[in-house]
ZAKOLVEX-316560 format. One record per residue (C-alpha): residue number from 1; residue in one letter; x, y, z. Coordinates in pm, 1 decimal, padded with zeros to 6 digits, always signed. Each point is the difference from the previous one (the first is absolute). Layout:
<rs>
seq/type/east/north/up
NUM/A/X/Y/Z
...
</rs>
This chain:
<rs>
seq/type/east/north/up
1/M/+00000.0/+00000.0/+00000.0
2/D/+00140.2/+00339.4/-00098.7
3/G/+00045.3/+00208.3/+00313.9
4/R/+00097.7/+00318.4/-00186.7
5/P/-00331.8/+00185.7/+00056.9
6/Y/+00026.9/-00075.7/+00372.4
7/W/+00356.8/+00131.3/+00022.3
8/N/-00093.4/+00302.9/-00208.1
9/W/-00275.9/+00069.8/+00252.2
10/I/+00246.7/-00038.6/+00288.8
11/E/+00247.5/+00231.5/-00171.7
12/N/-00271.0/+00259.7/-00057.2
13/V/-00111.9/-00016.2/+00364.8
14/L/+00358.8/+00039.7/+00123.3
15/Y/+00064.5/+00285.2/-00241.6
16/R/-00307.5/+00191.3/+00113.4
17/S/+00073.9/-00076.2/+00366.5
18/V/+00343.8/+00157.2/-00038.7
19/L/-00155.1/+00308.1/-00163.7
20/L/-00251.5/+00033.6/+00284.5
21/F/+00276.0/-00038.1/+00259.5
22/L/+00212.6/+00265.8/-00169.7
23/A/-00300.8/+00232.3/-00025.4
24/L/-00073.3/-00042.9/+00371.5
25/V/+00362.6/+00064.3/+00097.5
26/T/+00010.9/+00307.5/-00227.1
27/L/-00318.9/+00139.8/+00152.5
28/L/+00142.8/-00049.6/+00347.8
29/V/+00316.0/+00184.9/-00104.3
30/I/-00212.4/+00280.6/-00147.1
31/I/-00196.2/+00026.6/+00325.9
32/Y/+00325.1/+00008.4/+00197.5
33/L/+00151.8/+00269.1/-00221.5
34/K/-00320.0/+00203.7/+00009.0
35/S/-00002.8/-00015.0/+00380.2
36/R/+00363.5/+00115.8/+00009.5
37/S/-00060.6/+00270.4/-00259.2
38/S/-00312.8/+00114.3/+00185.0
39/I/+00218.3/+00088.3/+00298.0
40/A/+00247.2/+00176.3/-00226.6
41/L/-00279.4/+00186.1/-00180.7
42/V/-00198.6/+00104.7/+00304.3
43/G/+00117.9/+00355.5/-00055.3
44/D/-00098.5/-00011.2/-00368.0
45/P/-00375.2/-00071.5/-00007.4
46/V/-00033.5/+00039.9/-00377.8
47/L/+00265.0/-00259.6/-00073.7
48/F/-00137.8/-00224.3/+00273.1
49/V/-00355.5/+00008.4/-00139.3
50/Y/+00131.9/-00056.1/-00352.6
51/T/+00212.5/-00298.2/+00105.1
52/V/-00284.1/-00174.1/+00182.7
53/G/-00259.4/+00095.1/-00261.5
54/I/+00188.8/-00121.8/-00305.2
55/T/+00086.9/-00329.7/+00169.5
56/M/-00363.8/-00069.9/+00089.3
57/F/-00115.7/+00109.1/-00345.0
58/Q/+00247.3/-00218.9/-00189.8
59/L/-00088.4/-00303.1/+00211.4
60/S/-00371.8/+00064.7/-00057.9
61/R/+00061.8/+00005.5/-00377.7
62/L/+00179.9/-00330.1/+00026.4
63/L/-00286.8/-00150.2/+00199.0
64/S/-00249.3/+00124.0/-00260.1
65/A/+00207.7/-00159.4/-00275.5
66/I/-00000.9/-00329.0/+00190.2
67/L/-00381.8/+00009.8/+00001.2
68/Y/-00017.5/+00073.9/-00373.7
69/R/-00045.3/-00352.4/-00132.9
70/R/-00287.9/-00075.0/+00235.1
71/T/-00197.1/+00311.8/-00094.1
72/N/+00089.7/-00026.3/-00368.3
73/H/-00108.1/-00363.4/-00021.5
74/L/-00322.8/+00027.3/+00197.2
75/Y/-00127.4/+00331.5/-00130.6
76/L/+00143.6/+00048.2/-00344.7
77/T/+00112.4/-00299.7/-00201.9
78/A/-00278.1/-00246.9/+00076.5
79/P/-00242.1/-00030.9/-00295.3
80/V/-00325.8/+00186.2/+00043.2
81/H/-00198.1/-00138.6/-00292.5
82/G/+00094.6/-00366.7/-00025.6
83/A/+00328.3/-00101.8/-00160.3
84/A/+00259.5/+00275.2/-00033.0
85/E/+00054.6/-00084.6/-00366.1
86/A/-00363.3/+00089.7/-00075.6
87/Y/+00072.5/+00365.8/+00069.7
88/E/+00153.4/+00133.8/-00320.4
89/P/-00076.2/+00369.1/-00056.0
90/A/+00145.1/+00178.9/-00301.8
91/V/+00341.9/+00146.6/+00077.7
92/S/+00181.3/+00296.4/-00153.7
93/F/+00373.4/+00054.9/+00043.9
94/V/+00093.4/+00369.2/-00006.0
95/I/+00369.3/+00075.3/-00063.2
96/P/+00131.0/+00356.0/-00043.6
97/C/+00352.7/+00006.5/-00137.0
98/K/+00274.5/+00229.2/-00118.8
99/N/+00327.6/-00113.9/-00157.0
100/E/-00034.4/-00363.5/+00105.6
101/E/+00131.3/-00173.8/-00312.4
102/A/+00198.3/-00243.9/+00214.7
103/A/-00291.2/-00118.4/+00216.1
104/I/-00338.4/+00066.8/-00162.4
105/A/-00007.0/-00315.6/-00216.8
106/R/+00043.8/-00226.9/+00302.7
107/T/-00262.1/+00191.5/+00199.2
108/V/-00263.0/-00025.6/-00273.1
109/T/+00080.8/-00363.8/-00081.1
110/K/-00034.8/-00102.1/+00365.2
111/C/-00344.8/+00161.2/+00012.2
112/F/-00125.5/-00222.9/-00281.5
113/E/+00162.1/-00305.4/+00160.3
114/A/-00217.3/+00037.4/+00311.1
115/Q/-00181.8/-00322.9/+00087.1
116/Y/-00340.0/+00152.9/-00062.2
117/P/-00254.1/-00014.5/-00286.2
118/K/+00164.0/+00186.5/-00289.0
119/D/-00329.9/+00143.6/-00120.3
120/K/-00034.8/+00177.0/+00335.9
121/L/+00336.8/+00173.7/-00015.1
122/E/+00097.2/+00324.1/-00167.3
123/V/+00321.7/+00200.4/+00024.7
124/I/+00010.4/+00377.9/-00041.4
125/V/+00340.4/+00165.8/-00032.7
126/I/+00036.0/+00378.2/-00000.8
127/N/+00322.9/+00104.1/-00172.0
128/D/+00059.6/+00328.9/+00178.5
129/G/+00230.3/+00189.3/-00235.2
130/S/+00273.1/-00261.4/-00034.4
131/T/+00303.5/+00100.9/-00202.6
132/D/+00149.6/-00348.7/-00039.5
133/R/-00134.3/-00310.4/-00180.6
134/T/-00285.0/-00063.3/+00244.5
135/I/-00279.5/+00076.0/-00249.4
136/D/+00159.2/-00222.3/-00268.4
137/I/+00015.6/-00289.9/+00243.2
138/L/-00362.2/+00057.5/+00099.2
139/R/-00113.1/+00000.1/-00365.0
140/D/+00177.3/-00333.0/-00053.4
141/L/-00168.1/-00140.8/+00311.3
142/Q/-00340.1/+00105.0/-00132.9
143/K/+00049.5/-00229.7/-00298.0
144/R/+00026.8/-00297.2/+00237.7
145/H/-00259.5/+00113.3/+00255.3
146/P/-00325.3/+00134.9/-00146.1
147/R/-00123.6/+00091.6/+00349.2
148/L/+00287.7/+00244.5/+00050.7
149/M/-00101.7/+00364.8/-00031.4
150/V/+00264.2/+00269.7/-00032.2
151/V/-00042.9/+00371.8/+00057.8
152/D/+00287.7/+00197.0/-00150.0
153/W/+00052.6/+00345.0/+00150.4
154/K/+00264.4/+00204.1/-00178.3
155/E/+00057.5/+00222.0/+00305.2
156/N/+00044.7/-00110.8/+00357.7
157/R/-00305.2/+00065.7/+00221.2
158/G/+00101.5/-00187.1/+00315.7
159/K/-00067.7/-00339.7/+00152.9
160/R/-00321.0/+00103.5/+00174.4
161/H/-00156.7/+00118.5/-00324.9
162/G/+00112.5/-00318.0/-00173.6
163/M/-00164.2/-00212.9/+00266.7
164/A/-00321.1/+00202.8/-00024.1
165/E/-00012.8/-00040.3/-00378.6
166/G/+00036.6/-00375.6/+00030.3
167/I/-00264.2/-00027.6/+00270.9
168/R/-00247.6/+00196.9/-00210.1
169/M/+00063.4/-00224.7/-00300.5
170/A/-00019.6/-00322.9/+00198.1
171/K/-00295.3/-00234.0/-00038.8
172/G/+00098.0/-00233.8/+00281.9
173/E/-00169.7/-00013.4/+00336.6
174/I/+00341.8/-00023.1/+00163.4
175/I/+00288.9/+00235.3/-00083.3
176/V/+00351.0/-00138.3/+00045.6
177/Q/+00252.4/+00281.5/+00023.9
178/L/+00357.8/-00088.8/-00096.4
179/D/+00319.1/+00197.0/-00033.5
180/S/+00149.3/-00038.2/-00344.7
181/D/+00291.1/-00206.6/+00133.0
182/S/-00211.1/-00223.6/+00225.1
183/Y/-00194.4/-00321.0/-00048.1
184/I/-00203.8/-00252.9/+00196.9
185/S/+00093.3/-00368.5/-00000.8
186/P/-00268.7/-00154.2/-00225.0
187/E/-00069.8/-00294.7/+00231.8
188/T/-00086.9/+00234.1/+00291.4
189/F/-00222.3/+00239.2/-00194.4
190/R/-00332.8/-00151.5/+00112.2
191/S/+00093.0/+00072.2/+00359.7
192/L/-00002.6/+00369.5/-00085.6
193/I/-00357.1/-00017.2/-00129.6
194/R/-00157.6/-00250.5/+00239.3
195/P/-00038.4/+00232.1/+00305.6
196/F/-00220.0/+00237.8/-00202.5
197/Q/-00280.4/-00251.6/+00051.5
198/N/-00040.7/+00175.8/+00331.7
199/P/-00188.6/+00323.1/-00082.1
200/E/+00179.9/+00186.4/+00279.4
201/I/+00337.4/-00035.1/-00172.5
202/G/+00092.5/+00305.3/-00205.4
203/A/+00368.0/-00055.8/-00075.2
204/I/+00264.3/-00271.6/+00034.2
205/C/+00376.8/+00037.8/+00014.9
206/A/+00217.5/-00281.7/-00132.8
207/H/+00326.2/-00111.3/+00158.0
208/A/+00288.7/+00141.3/-00201.3
209/D/+00366.0/-00099.9/-00015.4
210/P/+00279.0/+00156.0/-00209.5
211/A/+00066.4/-00199.5/-00315.7
212/N/+00352.9/+00142.2/-00011.0
213/A/+00089.3/-00079.7/+00361.9
214/E/+00328.7/-00167.3/-00092.8
215/T/+00145.7/+00306.4/-00175.7
216/N/+00199.9/+00140.0/+00295.3
217/W/-00007.8/+00062.9/+00375.2
218/L/-00247.3/+00287.0/-00043.2
219/T/-00258.9/-00216.7/-00178.0
220/R/+00050.4/-00280.0/+00254.2
221/M/-00064.2/+00248.2/+00279.3
222/Q/-00319.1/+00112.6/-00172.6
223/A/-00106.5/-00363.4/-00042.6
224/A/+00019.7/-00038.8/+00378.2
225/Y/-00185.7/+00327.4/+00049.7
226/Y/-00272.0/-00100.5/-00248.2
227/F/-00062.3/-00322.3/+00190.6
228/V/-00027.5/+00184.2/+00332.4
229/S/-00206.6/+00279.2/-00153.1
230/F/-00253.6/-00232.8/-00160.8
231/R/-00008.0/-00319.2/+00205.5
232/I/+00033.9/+00166.6/+00340.1
233/L/-00103.9/+00366.1/-00019.7
234/K/-00278.3/-00023.7/-00261.1
235/A/-00111.4/-00328.7/+00154.6
236/A/-00035.5/+00184.2/+00331.7
237/E/-00226.9/+00257.2/-00165.8
238/S/-00193.4/-00272.0/-00180.3
239/T/-00081.5/-00161.4/+00333.9
240/F/-00233.8/+00298.1/+00046.4
241/M/-00104.4/+00000.4/-00368.9
242/T/+00149.8/+00348.1/-00036.6
243/V/+00309.8/-00001.6/-00218.9
244/F/+00093.7/+00364.7/-00048.0
245/C/+00194.6/-00046.8/-00322.8
246/C/-00093.5/-00256.6/-00263.0
247/S/+00331.5/+00020.1/-00180.6
248/G/+00003.0/+00135.0/-00352.3
249/C/+00224.8/-00278.6/-00125.1
250/S/-00274.9/-00264.2/+00037.6
251/S/-00346.6/+00058.4/+00146.3
252/A/-00363.5/-00054.2/-00097.5
253/Y/-00305.8/+00223.3/+00045.4
254/R/-00373.1/-00034.6/-00042.7
255/R/-00070.5/+00219.2/-00302.7
256/E/-00341.0/+00120.8/+00118.6
257/I/+00169.3/+00156.9/+00303.3
258/I/+00282.3/+00191.1/-00166.3
259/L/-00163.4/+00106.4/-00327.0
260/P/-00233.7/+00260.7/+00159.9
261/I/+00283.7/+00167.7/+00196.8
262/L/+00257.8/+00027.7/-00279.3
263/D/-00056.6/+00373.6/-00047.6
264/Q/+00051.2/+00070.8/+00372.7
265/W/+00306.8/-00225.2/+00005.7
266/L/+00148.4/+00178.1/-00302.7
267/A/-00076.2/+00342.8/+00146.3
268/E/+00169.9/-00057.4/+00335.9
269/K/+00223.6/+00289.0/+00103.5
270/F/+00233.6/+00070.1/+00288.6
271/L/+00105.5/+00355.2/+00083.7
272/G/-00164.9/+00117.4/-00321.1
273/L/+00183.0/-00232.6/-00240.6
274/P/-00105.9/-00333.5/-00156.2
275/V/+00125.2/-00310.7/+00179.2
276/T/+00222.6/-00194.5/-00238.3
277/W/+00120.6/-00287.4/+00221.6
278/G/-00163.0/-00251.1/+00231.1
279/E/-00279.9/-00081.4/-00244.6
280/D/-00034.7/-00350.5/+00148.1
281/R/-00043.2/+00132.8/+00355.3
282/A/-00242.3/+00263.1/-00126.5
283/L/-00216.6/-00254.2/-00184.2
284/T/+00001.2/-00226.2/+00306.0
285/N/-00112.6/+00299.3/+00208.3
286/W/-00301.7/+00045.0/-00227.9
287/V/-00092.9/-00366.6/+00038.6
288/L/+00022.5/+00023.0/+00379.6
289/R/-00190.5/+00329.6/-00000.4
290/Q/-00296.4/-00183.4/-00156.3
291/N/-00007.6/-00254.8/+00286.8
292/Y/+00148.2/-00292.2/-00190.1
293/R/+00263.2/-00240.9/+00131.1
294/T/+00351.6/-00012.3/-00138.3
295/I/+00212.1/-00311.6/+00050.0
296/Y/+00335.9/-00158.2/-00076.4
297/S/+00030.5/-00350.1/-00146.2
298/E/+00317.9/-00202.3/+00053.5
299/Q/-00138.1/-00255.5/-00245.8
300/V/+00046.8/+00232.6/-00299.0
301/H/+00362.6/+00016.8/-00109.8
302/A/+00105.7/+00306.1/-00194.2
303/H/+00343.2/+00102.2/-00122.0
304/T/+00135.7/+00345.9/-00066.7
305/I/+00328.6/+00174.1/-00072.5
306/C/+00159.4/+00190.6/+00286.8
307/P/+00271.0/+00268.5/-00035.6
308/D/+00350.3/-00142.4/-00040.2
309/T/+00194.7/+00322.2/+00056.1
310/F/-00003.0/+00213.4/+00312.7
311/R/-00095.9/+00309.7/-00199.0
312/Q/-00311.1/-00172.1/-00138.6
313/F/-00076.9/-00140.8/+00342.0
314/L/+00024.4/+00342.8/+00164.5
315/K/-00230.6/+00160.6/-00257.3
316/Q/-00253.1/-00278.5/+00058.5
317/Q/+00017.6/+00043.6/+00376.6
318/I/-00055.0/+00376.1/-00027.0
319/R/-00300.4/-00058.7/-00224.8
320/W/-00140.9/-00259.5/+00239.8
321/K/+00053.9/+00227.0/+00303.0
322/K/-00187.0/+00283.7/-00169.9
323/G/-00284.1/-00228.2/-00101.7
324/W/-00022.6/-00147.1/+00351.8
325/L/-00002.3/+00341.5/+00168.6
326/V/-00260.3/+00165.2/-00222.5
327/N/-00234.7/-00297.7/-00012.5
328/S/+00028.3/-00057.9/+00374.7
329/I/-00114.8/+00357.7/+00050.6
330/F/-00290.8/-00063.7/-00238.5
331/A/-00088.1/-00326.9/+00175.8
332/S/+00001.9/+00163.5/+00342.7
333/A/-00308.0/+00197.7/-00104.4
334/F/-00222.2/-00310.0/-00021.2
335/I/+00165.7/-00301.6/+00162.1
336/I/-00112.4/+00086.0/+00354.5
337/R/-00363.2/-00023.2/-00116.0
338/R/+00056.7/-00296.9/-00229.9
339/E/+00209.2/-00218.0/+00234.5
340/P/+00034.9/+00157.7/+00346.7
341/F/+00178.9/-00300.8/+00152.0
342/V/+00254.5/-00023.9/-00282.7
343/A/+00039.4/+00378.4/-00000.6
344/L/+00077.4/+00025.5/+00371.5
345/T/+00208.7/-00316.0/+00041.8
346/Y/+00185.2/-00007.4/-00332.6
347/F/-00038.6/+00285.4/-00248.4
348/F/+00064.2/+00302.0/+00222.3
349/P/+00270.7/-00170.4/+00211.4
350/L/+00182.0/-00100.3/-00320.9
351/F/-00037.0/+00350.6/-00143.1
352/I/+00130.9/+00166.3/+00316.5
353/I/+00286.4/-00246.7/+00047.4
354/S/+00105.5/+00038.4/-00364.4
355/L/+00010.3/+00379.4/+00037.2
356/I/+00186.6/-00007.2/+00331.1
357/T/+00257.4/-00267.3/-00088.7
358/P/+00225.6/+00226.3/-00214.7
359/F/+00023.3/+00250.0/+00288.4
360/I/+00078.8/-00277.6/+00247.1
361/A/+00267.6/-00125.3/-00240.3
362/V/+00157.7/+00347.1/-00012.1
363/K/-00010.9/+00024.6/+00378.5
364/S/+00140.9/-00349.1/+00061.1
365/L/+00251.8/-00035.9/-00283.0
366/I/+00125.6/+00357.4/-00038.2
367/L/-00086.3/+00238.8/+00283.9
368/G/+00053.1/-00248.7/+00283.9
369/P/+00355.4/-00098.7/-00098.9
370/I/+00098.6/+00359.5/-00089.0
371/L/-00155.2/+00191.3/+00291.2
372/R/+00017.4/-00255.3/+00280.6
373/G/+00251.3/-00254.7/-00123.7
374/A/-00268.2/-00266.2/+00041.5
375/L/+00025.0/-00298.0/-00229.9
376/P/-00343.0/-00108.2/-00134.7
377/L/+00040.1/-00359.2/+00118.5
378/Y/-00356.4/-00044.9/+00126.7
379/Y/-00142.3/+00152.5/-00316.1
380/I/+00206.4/-00214.7/-00236.8
381/S/-00045.2/-00319.7/+00201.0
382/G/-00376.3/+00060.0/+00014.0
383/V/-00019.9/+00038.0/-00378.1
384/F/+00194.6/-00318.9/-00068.7
385/L/-00174.0/-00206.5/+00268.4
386/M/-00339.8/+00087.4/-00148.7
387/S/+00141.4/-00085.8/-00342.1
388/F/+00113.5/-00333.7/+00142.4
389/V/-00353.1/-00075.2/+00124.4
390/M/-00138.7/+00086.7/-00344.7
391/T/+00264.1/-00221.1/-00160.5
392/L/-00095.2/-00294.8/+00220.1
393/Y/-00359.7/+00029.0/-00116.8
394/Y/+00128.9/+00044.5/-00356.8
395/R/+00180.1/-00334.5/+00035.0
396/W/-00309.5/-00156.3/+00156.8
397/L/-00205.1/+00099.8/-00301.5
398/S/+00250.9/-00098.6/-00268.0
399/R/+00300.6/-00224.5/+00048.3
400/E/+00069.0/+00013.4/-00373.6
401/N/+00030.3/+00378.1/-00026.9
402/K/+00374.4/+00060.9/+00014.3
403/Y/-00003.5/+00377.8/+00028.0
404/W/-00078.5/+00018.5/+00372.0
405/P/+00353.1/+00116.4/+00108.5
406/F/-00057.1/+00316.9/-00200.7
407/V/-00272.0/+00105.6/+00244.7
408/F/+00286.9/+00123.5/+00217.8
409/V/+00153.4/+00186.2/-00294.9
410/W/-00334.3/+00169.3/-00060.7
411/S/-00029.3/+00088.8/+00370.5
412/A/+00347.3/+00156.1/+00000.6
413/I/-00060.6/+00205.3/-00315.4
414/N/-00344.9/+00100.9/+00120.5
415/M/+00140.4/+00110.1/+00335.6
416/V/+00297.0/+00205.4/-00120.9
417/F/-00129.0/+00119.8/-00337.0
418/L/-00362.0/-00059.4/-00101.7
419/S/-00141.4/+00146.9/+00322.1
420/F/+00135.3/+00335.5/-00114.4
421/V/-00149.8/-00030.8/-00349.9
422/L/-00329.3/+00115.8/+00149.5
423/F/+00158.3/+00341.3/+00070.9
424/Y/+00100.2/+00036.9/-00364.0
425/S/-00339.4/-00126.5/-00120.0
426/V/-00181.0/+00262.1/+00207.4
427/A/+00238.7/+00274.4/-00110.0
428/T/-00059.6/-00084.1/-00368.4
429/I/-00369.3/-00087.1/+00026.8
430/Q/-00088.2/+00265.5/-00259.7
431/N/+00224.9/-00169.5/-00255.6
432/R/-00256.3/-00217.6/-00176.5
433/K/+00235.6/-00179.0/-00236.3
434/W/-00087.2/-00369.4/+00015.6
435/G/+00358.1/-00124.9/-00017.5
436/T/+00132.9/-00282.2/-00213.0
437/R/+00173.1/-00328.1/+00053.5
</rs>
């Protein structure tokens, strides 16, 4: 009798037991350090409140992520009307693009390879003023795929306008929004559509990983961050059916919800100027504003291209910071009425902590050592210990994902560099250039 399954089970139990033991020890160390730092910070109430608050908040996010699979399975993925395969609404892919000659063919081809009835799929690509061979490639693709529609704009109008054009043209009940360098694994596509059987679901965010993760250390670091961002942080939000950003690289929306608000979405302004970034967060805001649920699905596997140079990465981070800030301000106007529990226990604490963290970083990493000669040992150790707890859960979720060591690289770069990007983003908030990869 082959005992391999039994020994595999034993190995898995031992592996997870070790992770739990390490997590418990780490939490005890964190508690010890916090108790020591509390004494040291008794004369600095702001830093004391921040230290305790961020620790409790991060642990609560982790706990919410742990509960994700239970809530997702019981409330979202179970079939509502008989067999899941019986639910097959028409689907429209909407893909704005500019100068994507290297990636657009793969993106479009993967759409038509989706394991879904071909007569219920259509793909709409908006060529937004490309100056390379993008339109030629799209014309060639049309010869092979009659259900591919191409809109060719000679001048660039912006991603938001491209998305709106595609949504207006779409005939599908479900809109799948893709970046022009992203695609969904065909065998997981049904899992993106299935939750829409529940009439409360307004939008679904797929799990995305970088397709170019092996390029260099920067892309490997982003691969680790993507896993944490989607499988832990978005999963935590999905536990409460309130994902605040259905990512633009791969998400789906109920067309009847977003079609009527396109004009308001396009007309959004901040400080008197049109908002040109954060279109995915903004569209998710409009779904939440109408009392629909937004969720994340780990069962849908999407792939995208992440920046492979630090300059591209920095421009992306600035764009994301601006989009997060502006759309968080917009969301604060309705979320307390829409979801008071989520607003008070998650949204506003996250917003406040994210705004305060750069100032705490300046105080701990720069002012403390210069003015008082105090090394930021508690601050740095706290950051890396929380990263270690996240990494243990990362390993619990996926033993195969090899990018977990780069969580610590991300934490270091975030602590000493990206925290300060928010200052620059605020200072240049009136610069509405979208930025390029």
